[in-house]
PLY file of the C-alpha trace (Angstrom):
ply
format ascii 1.0
element vertex 421
property float x
property float y
property float z
element edge 420
property int vertex1
property int vertex2
end_header
-23.94 -13.78 -12.41
-24.93 -13.55 -16.09
-23.38 -11.40 -18.47
-26.44 -9.17 -18.39
-25.25 -8.70 -14.73
-22.47 -7.11 -16.00
-23.89 -5.21 -19.14
-26.68 -3.48 -16.36
-23.49 -2.52 -14.26
-21.76 -0.79 -16.87
-24.97 0.67 -18.07
-26.14 2.02 -14.75
-22.39 3.08 -13.80
-21.98 5.36 -16.89
-25.60 6.63 -16.47
-24.45 7.98 -12.85
-21.64 9.55 -14.49
-23.30 11.26 -16.84
-25.62 12.88 -14.30
-22.65 13.86 -12.10
-21.32 15.28 -15.22
-24.48 16.99 -15.62
-24.19 18.57 -12.31
-20.94 20.54 -13.14
-22.34 21.08 -17.07
-25.31 23.29 -15.38
-22.79 25.42 -13.20
-20.68 25.73 -16.17
-23.31 26.52 -18.22
-25.22 29.14 -15.95
-21.76 30.63 -15.03
-20.93 31.19 -19.20
-24.53 32.82 -19.23
-23.61 35.30 -16.79
-20.48 36.40 -18.11
-18.67 34.62 -15.68
-15.03 32.91 -16.47
-15.10 29.17 -16.63
-11.62 27.48 -17.27
-12.23 23.76 -16.73
-14.22 20.78 -17.03
-13.27 17.54 -16.09
-15.17 14.37 -16.19
-13.18 12.41 -13.00
-10.13 13.09 -10.76
-6.72 12.15 -10.49
-4.25 12.11 -13.44
-5.40 13.59 -16.46
-6.25 11.13 -19.63
-6.73 13.48 -22.17
-7.49 16.95 -22.36
-8.43 19.58 -25.19
-8.93 23.23 -25.10
-12.37 25.02 -26.77
-11.99 28.98 -26.26
-10.97 29.28 -22.96
-12.00 26.25 -21.32
-10.03 22.97 -20.97
-11.98 20.22 -21.09
-11.06 16.94 -20.12
-11.60 13.34 -18.73
-9.29 12.03 -16.00
-8.50 8.26 -14.67
-10.78 8.22 -11.81
-14.10 7.77 -13.00
-15.81 9.56 -9.64
-17.26 12.28 -10.58
-16.76 15.32 -12.45
-15.47 19.01 -11.48
-15.89 22.53 -13.46
-13.59 25.81 -12.54
-15.04 28.36 -12.19
-12.59 31.77 -11.64
-12.84 33.85 -8.10
-15.81 31.62 -6.58
-15.03 32.75 -3.09
-13.37 36.41 -2.60
-10.10 34.49 -0.90
-9.45 33.03 -4.20
-5.78 34.06 -4.99
-5.54 33.05 -9.01
-7.26 35.29 -10.26
-5.56 37.26 -13.41
-6.07 40.87 -12.68
-7.66 41.15 -15.97
-10.39 38.64 -14.94
-11.43 40.38 -12.07
-14.48 41.75 -13.21
-15.93 38.62 -14.62
-14.72 37.31 -11.29
-17.91 34.63 -9.70
-17.93 36.57 -6.27
-18.34 40.09 -8.09
-21.36 38.95 -9.84
-25.32 39.74 -8.47
-26.68 37.45 -5.71
-29.47 36.25 -7.69
-26.63 34.81 -10.42
-24.43 33.42 -8.02
-27.46 31.59 -6.12
-28.91 30.72 -9.77
-25.14 28.95 -10.72
-24.62 27.02 -7.25
-28.05 25.89 -7.75
-28.11 24.89 -11.22
-26.04 21.45 -10.51
-28.86 20.22 -8.65
-31.11 21.42 -11.20
-30.00 19.25 -13.59
-30.32 16.32 -11.15
-34.04 17.26 -10.49
-34.32 17.90 -14.86
-32.35 14.49 -15.27
-34.52 12.39 -13.13
-37.91 14.21 -14.19
-37.10 13.16 -17.78
-35.82 10.04 -16.67
-39.13 9.39 -14.96
-41.87 10.78 -17.54
-39.75 8.40 -20.17
-39.73 5.72 -18.38
-43.82 6.10 -17.21
-44.06 6.96 -21.47
-42.07 4.01 -23.09
-41.00 1.54 -20.60
-43.38 -1.27 -19.39
-43.88 -1.10 -15.85
-45.42 -3.27 -12.96
-48.77 -1.74 -12.45
-50.50 -3.20 -9.09
-53.99 -1.30 -9.99
-54.11 -4.01 -12.42
-53.78 -6.96 -10.43
-57.43 -7.69 -10.63
-57.53 -7.60 -14.33
-55.67 -11.18 -14.63
-55.96 -14.32 -12.54
-53.69 -14.40 -9.47
-50.44 -15.88 -10.48
-47.77 -17.03 -8.12
-44.86 -14.88 -8.02
-42.72 -16.08 -4.82
-43.32 -18.69 -2.37
-42.30 -17.17 1.65
-41.20 -20.43 3.53
-42.36 -19.61 6.37
-44.80 -17.29 8.27
-44.75 -15.13 11.06
-48.00 -15.72 13.72
-47.09 -12.14 15.56
-45.90 -8.72 13.63
-42.73 -7.46 15.32
-40.46 -4.72 14.61
-37.34 -4.18 15.77
-34.20 -1.77 15.68
-36.85 -0.06 13.04
-37.28 -3.50 11.11
-39.79 -6.42 10.42
-38.71 -9.40 12.36
-39.18 -12.30 9.96
-39.03 -15.88 10.64
-36.06 -18.38 9.76
-37.03 -20.70 7.41
-34.56 -23.29 8.90
-36.44 -23.40 12.30
-39.96 -21.31 11.66
-43.51 -22.94 10.72
-43.48 -23.69 6.86
-45.95 -21.47 5.27
-49.14 -22.71 3.90
-48.37 -22.17 0.61
-44.99 -24.24 1.00
-46.97 -27.00 2.85
-49.46 -26.73 0.14
-46.60 -27.34 -2.34
-47.63 -24.12 -4.52
-44.48 -22.60 -6.92
-43.77 -19.62 -8.58
-46.04 -19.71 -11.69
-48.86 -20.83 -10.75
-52.29 -19.60 -11.12
-54.35 -19.81 -8.14
-58.42 -20.81 -10.08
-59.97 -21.26 -6.83
-60.34 -21.09 -2.91
-62.80 -23.68 -1.50
-64.59 -23.98 -4.42
-65.39 -20.23 -5.14
-63.45 -19.28 -8.26
-61.42 -16.29 -8.41
-60.41 -13.84 -11.09
-58.11 -11.40 -9.71
-55.73 -11.05 -6.67
-57.98 -8.74 -4.35
-60.83 -11.33 -4.48
-58.40 -14.09 -3.83
-56.57 -12.22 -0.81
-60.12 -11.67 1.08
-61.15 -15.46 0.96
-57.56 -15.93 2.10
-58.04 -13.54 4.47
-61.04 -15.14 5.75
-59.94 -18.54 5.79
-57.62 -18.00 8.52
-57.44 -20.89 10.85
-59.90 -23.46 8.96
-59.01 -26.13 6.06
-59.12 -24.95 2.45
-59.04 -26.42 -0.70
-57.08 -24.21 -3.10
-57.12 -25.21 -6.53
-54.27 -23.98 -9.27
-52.99 -24.57 -12.68
-49.41 -25.63 -13.32
-47.91 -25.80 -16.61
-52.14 -25.69 -17.90
-52.83 -28.62 -15.84
-55.02 -28.58 -13.66
-54.45 -29.27 -9.96
-55.80 -29.43 -6.28
-54.24 -29.11 -2.78
-55.79 -29.22 0.64
-54.05 -27.12 3.37
-55.20 -25.41 6.73
-54.49 -21.26 6.80
-52.58 -20.19 9.61
-53.46 -17.07 11.26
-50.97 -14.06 11.90
-50.72 -10.72 12.86
-50.48 -8.08 9.12
-51.31 -4.47 8.35
-54.89 -3.81 7.55
-54.90 -3.66 3.44
-56.81 -0.02 3.74
-53.86 1.45 6.62
-51.92 4.42 5.43
-48.64 3.55 7.03
-45.73 4.48 5.33
-42.87 2.81 7.17
-43.07 -0.27 9.75
-41.75 1.90 12.42
-45.62 3.71 12.07
-47.37 0.87 12.68
-49.53 1.43 15.72
-51.77 -1.69 17.53
-54.94 0.13 15.52
-53.10 -0.69 12.16
-52.63 -4.21 12.93
-55.30 -7.40 12.16
-55.45 -11.12 12.57
-56.27 -13.05 9.08
-55.50 -15.74 7.29
-51.98 -15.61 5.80
-51.49 -18.03 2.44
-47.59 -16.91 1.88
-47.23 -16.13 -1.90
-46.73 -12.33 -3.65
-48.36 -12.14 -7.09
-47.08 -11.42 -10.27
-48.08 -8.16 -11.28
-49.02 -7.08 -14.25
-47.20 -4.79 -16.25
-48.17 -1.29 -18.01
-46.75 1.49 -20.66
-48.63 4.86 -20.28
-48.05 6.38 -23.12
-46.56 10.11 -23.56
-49.37 11.91 -22.46
-50.70 10.09 -19.58
-47.10 9.87 -18.51
-47.22 13.36 -17.59
-49.37 12.83 -14.92
-47.97 10.13 -13.40
-44.43 12.04 -13.60
-46.01 14.83 -11.66
-47.20 12.72 -8.59
-43.94 10.57 -9.13
-41.57 13.25 -8.13
-43.66 15.00 -5.67
-43.00 11.46 -3.79
-39.58 11.20 -4.63
-38.54 14.98 -2.77
-41.09 13.49 0.12
-39.35 10.59 0.15
-35.68 12.06 -0.12
-36.25 14.16 2.85
-37.56 11.13 5.14
-34.32 9.17 3.69
-31.90 12.21 4.89
-33.93 12.47 8.46
-33.45 8.85 9.29
-30.04 8.27 8.18
-28.53 8.86 11.89
-30.63 5.75 13.32
-29.62 3.72 10.47
-25.77 4.07 11.13
-26.06 1.73 13.79
-27.92 -0.90 11.02
-25.03 -0.39 9.16
-22.00 -0.98 11.72
-24.50 -4.19 12.63
-24.27 -5.57 9.07
-20.42 -5.31 8.89
-20.05 -7.21 11.86
-22.43 -10.16 10.19
-26.17 -8.95 11.02
-28.79 -9.42 8.58
-28.53 -6.57 6.39
-31.51 -4.48 6.52
-32.57 -3.31 3.03
-34.08 0.18 3.99
-29.95 1.27 5.25
-28.29 3.82 2.88
-26.16 2.82 0.10
-23.02 3.58 -1.32
-22.57 4.31 -5.39
-21.31 1.22 -5.60
-24.19 -0.90 -4.21
-26.56 0.99 -5.98
-24.13 0.23 -9.47
-24.60 -3.61 -8.00
-28.14 -3.45 -7.77
-28.83 -1.86 -10.91
-26.99 -5.08 -12.72
-28.95 -6.96 -10.97
-32.38 -5.11 -11.78
-30.95 -5.08 -15.91
-30.23 -9.04 -15.22
-33.94 -9.47 -14.60
-34.84 -7.26 -17.55
-36.70 -4.91 -14.93
-35.43 -1.94 -16.85
-38.02 0.68 -15.66
-37.03 -0.52 -11.64
-33.30 0.60 -12.65
-34.21 3.58 -14.24
-36.24 4.38 -11.19
-33.40 3.88 -8.56
-31.10 6.10 -10.95
-34.15 9.18 -10.78
-34.40 8.66 -6.97
-30.52 9.17 -6.86
-30.71 11.96 -9.23
-32.69 13.59 -6.33
-31.28 12.40 -3.52
-27.76 13.57 -4.77
-29.89 17.26 -5.80
-31.06 17.75 -2.53
-28.23 16.86 -0.77
-25.84 19.14 -2.66
-28.68 22.00 -1.25
-28.15 20.84 2.24
-26.35 24.48 3.92
-23.15 23.15 4.69
-19.59 23.32 3.31
-18.81 22.33 1.19
-21.80 21.29 -0.39
-23.33 24.06 -2.80
-25.79 24.35 -0.83
-22.92 26.07 1.74
-22.67 28.44 -0.69
-25.69 29.30 -1.09
-26.35 29.77 2.56
-23.11 32.29 2.56
-23.96 34.09 -0.06
-27.70 35.12 1.69
-26.21 35.30 4.75
-23.76 38.12 3.38
-26.68 39.91 1.95
-28.97 39.87 5.10
-26.49 41.08 7.62
-25.68 43.51 4.92
-28.78 44.38 5.15
-29.24 44.32 9.30
-25.92 46.51 9.17
-27.04 48.80 7.33
-30.62 49.62 9.20
-28.92 49.78 12.55
-26.31 52.74 10.66
-23.01 50.48 11.04
-20.60 50.09 8.06
-21.02 46.78 6.25
-19.02 44.07 7.21
-18.10 42.88 3.74
-17.67 39.38 2.99
-17.31 35.87 4.78
-13.76 34.33 5.22
-14.26 30.81 3.97
-10.29 30.60 5.74
-12.30 31.06 9.24
-14.86 28.41 7.49
-12.14 25.54 7.31
-12.49 24.16 10.42
-16.12 23.31 10.05
-15.97 22.27 6.88
-12.92 19.66 7.58
-15.54 18.38 10.02
-18.28 18.17 7.72
-15.97 16.64 5.17
-14.94 13.72 7.82
-18.10 13.01 8.94
-19.19 12.43 4.63
-16.24 10.45 4.54
-16.55 8.42 7.31
-20.47 7.85 6.46
-18.86 7.36 2.76
-16.66 4.46 3.81
-19.17 2.80 6.46
-22.02 2.51 3.12
-18.92 1.58 1.10
-17.89 -1.35 3.67
-21.20 -2.81 4.20
-22.09 -2.46 -0.01
-18.85 -4.59 0.10
-19.37 -7.37 2.98
-23.01 -7.52 2.78
-24.29 -5.99 0.09
-28.47 -5.38 -0.37
-29.03 -7.78 -2.92
-32.63 -8.87 -4.35
-34.83 -11.27 -3.34
0 1
1 2
2 3
3 4
4 5
5 6
6 7
7 8
8 9
9 10
10 11
11 12
12 13
13 14
14 15
15 16
16 17
17 18
18 19
19 20
20 21
21 22
22 23
23 24
24 25
25 26
26 27
27 28
28 29
29 30
30 31
31 32
32 33
33 34
34 35
35 36
36 37
37 38
38 39
39 40
40 41
41 42
42 43
43 44
44 45
45 46
46 47
47 48
48 49
49 50
50 51
51 52
52 53
53 54
54 55
55 56
56 57
57 58
58 59
59 60
60 61
61 62
62 63
63 64
64 65
65 66
66 67
67 68
68 69
69 70
70 71
71 72
72 73
73 74
74 75
75 76
76 77
77 78
78 79
79 80
80 81
81 82
82 83
83 84
84 85
85 86
86 87
87 88
88 89
89 90
90 91
91 92
92 93
93 94
94 95
95 96
96 97
97 98
98 99
99 100
100 101
101 102
102 103
103 104
104 105
105 106
106 107
107 108
108 109
109 110
110 111
111 112
112 113
113 114
114 115
115 116
116 117
117 118
118 119
119 120
120 121
121 122
122 123
123 124
124 125
125 126
126 127
127 128
128 129
129 130
130 131
131 132
132 133
133 134
134 135
135 136
136 137
137 138
138 139
139 140
140 141
141 142
142 143
143 144
144 145
145 146
146 147
147 148
148 149
149 150
150 151
151 152
152 153
153 154
154 155
155 156
156 157
157 158
158 159
159 160
160 161
161 162
162 163
163 164
164 165
165 166
166 167
167 168
168 169
169 170
170 171
171 172
172 173
173 174
174 175
175 176
176 177
177 178
178 179
179 180
180 181
181 182
182 183
183 184
184 185
185 186
186 187
187 188
188 189
189 190
190 191
191 192
192 193
193 194
194 195
195 196
196 197
197 198
198 199
199 200
200 201
201 202
202 203
203 204
204 205
205 206
206 207
207 208
208 209
209 210
210 211
211 212
212 213
213 214
214 215
215 216
216 217
217 218
218 219
219 220
220 221
221 222
222 223
223 224
224 225
225 226
226 227
227 228
228 229
229 230
230 231
231 232
232 233
233 234
234 235
235 236
236 237
237 238
238 239
239 240
240 241
241 242
242 243
243 244
244 245
245 246
246 247
247 248
248 249
249 250
250 251
251 252
252 253
253 254
254 255
255 256
256 257
257 258
258 259
259 260
260 261
261 262
262 263
263 264
264 265
265 266
266 267
267 268
268 269
269 270
270 271
271 272
272 273
273 274
274 275
275 276
276 277
277 278
278 279
279 280
280 281
281 282
282 283
283 284
284 285
285 286
286 287
287 288
288 289
289 290
290 291
291 292
292 293
293 294
294 295
295 296
296 297
297 298
298 299
299 300
300 301
301 302
302 303
303 304
304 305
305 306
306 307
307 308
308 309
309 310
310 311
311 312
312 313
313 314
314 315
315 316
316 317
317 318
318 319
319 320
320 321
321 322
322 323
323 324
324 325
325 326
326 327
327 328
328 329
329 330
330 331
331 332
332 333
333 334
334 335
335 336
336 337
337 338
338 339
339 340
340 341
341 342
342 343
343 344
344 345
345 346
346 347
347 348
348 349
349 350
350 351
351 352
352 353
353 354
354 355
355 356
356 357
357 358
358 359
359 360
360 361
361 362
362 363
363 364
364 365
365 366
366 367
367 368
368 369
369 370
370 371
371 372
372 373
373 374
374 375
375 376
376 377
377 378
378 379
379 380
380 381
381 382
382 383
383 384
384 385
385 386
386 387
387 388
388 389
389 390
390 391
391 392
392 393
393 394
394 395
395 396
396 397
397 398
398 399
399 400
400 401
401 402
402 403
403 404
404 405
405 406
406 407
407 408
408 409
409 410
410 411
411 412
412 413
413 414
414 415
415 416
416 417
417 418
418 419
419 420
């Protein structure tokens, strides 16, 4: 691992800490705007490294940089550390809409930060643009070592061939290398990836002559292009689990991946790309949350020595490692997009209606209001506030489940991490 990897790890870790600090700052700033009393804002947990006071708030940094926290006086009615003079400013006494905004402000900061980062990525940082693949000659980015004739999906992932025992790919047999530029297929000049791909797919089962340039020197190779099952190019499947027999066709497969041209959209065009990107982020985040239970066995399998499924969840440690690898490869746009993905995931996850998440507090506040409204319509006395102490057993169960899942992903990222190919 080069020094650039460790620079990437450090920068990515700082980015995560900043995003978590902004989450708590969102709670703090909105609470201050509504005249609630805020007494503490700290980055990190554990022993205090240093702190200082500005007005009625103590700011500081603690030794374990695993997040941040803010203390708002009287978050729940059962808080017993509210001074008599602070009672009017206690959070639980404020209007429902104010409490909802304060509790939702943390996730809002994640969404805002993610959106700004995504816009900045599109506006100023070169990113891979598959739509431009036909604007340049097809250059080889990587060579697949072997080819699977059948498309199989097992345990939610595509079954790949073993390079040690599988049939070498046509590209491997032809001696193609990263950096080679394909110039013709069976004498037909090619100018773009799409055109070349169509010629290869149609050449399945036949001997094919490839013309290519390596370091500016023209070369040729003749190889039989194998037939293999692949997803149709016009298919709209999003994951391998969604593949049906109607989505599969048997075509020729060379076994290479292209160098994707990079582009910078510019500040104006970035707005449209950001709009669609945010929608995709939200949809994909909910899909990821839905699929977490089915990924748990795959995480355990990775821990005990099986191949790590690249679509399994990762911990903060795993994300930081990937961020370092991306920076090392100078894939700055992809690294920023990974940080964007994490911000949207954390933001949406925190809104789940479960204690101790922010969404749990919001759900209880609205439950109290709806229950009071129903009791009033029935002519019965207001049952009052929810007793948080009675919910503690359920809260502990949620914490235990989240803790176990975090430990599982962290262990998998230590013993069998996801790495870039």
